[in-house]
N, C-alpha and C positions, 0 to 999 in steps of 0.2 A: 504494500500498500503506500502510495506517496500522496503529498499535500501539493496542489497546483492552486496559487492564488488563496491560500488559506483554506481551501476547499478539500476533503477527502474525496479521491477517486478511485478507490478500491471498487471496482465492475461487483464483484460478488456481495461484498457490504451493500452496495447500492439498490442491487435487486431484492435483495432480503428487506432492506428498509424503506423501498420506493413507496411514496404516497401514491395515492390513486384518485384525489378530487379536491376540489376546493376547500370541502369541510375540515379535511386532514389538513392540508395547507395553513388554514387559518387556526385550526387547535395546534399546530406546532408553532405558530407565531405566538398564541396565547401564553404557551410553555417555555417559551423562550428558546425553541430550537431552531434558531435560524438559520444554521448552515442545512440542517435538512429541507427546511424550506426553499433555501437558496438553490441547491441541488435539484429540486424538483423543477424549479422554474428554469434553470439552466438547462436540464433536459427537454423539456419542453421547446425551448426557443431554439436549442440546437439540432432537434428533430422532430421538426412539426407534422410531418408525416406519420409519426407513430402516436400523436395525440391529436386528432382531427378535431375532437370537440373543443378544443380551445383556439382561439384566433387570436390574432395581434392586439384587439382592443382588451380581451380578457387578460393577455399577459401583461400590458402594460399596467392596466388596475392591480394586479398582484405584484408587480414591480414597485408600485407606489406603497402598497402595504408594508412591503418587507423594507424599503427605504426607511419609512417611518418608524418600523421598529428598531431598525439599524441607530437611527439619528437619535431615537429617544434613550437609549441607552450609552449615547456618545461613542457609538463604535464607527469611527469616521471612515476607515479603510473597509468596513463592511459596506457602509453606506455609498462609498466609491465605486466598489465592485458592481453595485446595482446599477449606478448612473452609466457606467461602462459597458453594461448588457442591454441597456435601454436602446430598443430600435427607433423610438418616435423620437425625433428630432426637437421636436418642441417639449416634450415631456423632460428629454435629456438637459435641454438649456435650463429648464425651470427647477430642474434638480442640482443641477451644477448651482446656481446662483442660492437655492435654499441650504445647500450644504456649505458653501462659503459663510452664508450669513450664521447659521448655527455653530459652525467650529470655531470660525472667527480666523480662518486660516484661507489661503488662495487654494485651488482645486488642486495645481501642481503639487503643492508642500503635503498635500494629504496622501 
């Protein structure tokens, strides 16, 4: 197992612990399991054919939710990973501004 960008990428572990729906994603956020929630979103973003029930709008909304969860605990690097994974340019621009505002740092410094 190795970590890439702070996220575990062990394939066997990912399949055993994989989330299956929005309710499980939200439960993970509520329980502070942000790494698991982030992996779920990355899997969907990286392999959309595997998850046809989720469109870009759904993904953007869930990214907003996890972005908020990261910044509430002042995990600026986690929030930045979400920003970098954001496809919608308007959302990305807004999240960069929000992250700079909340962290008190320039985006490139995070």
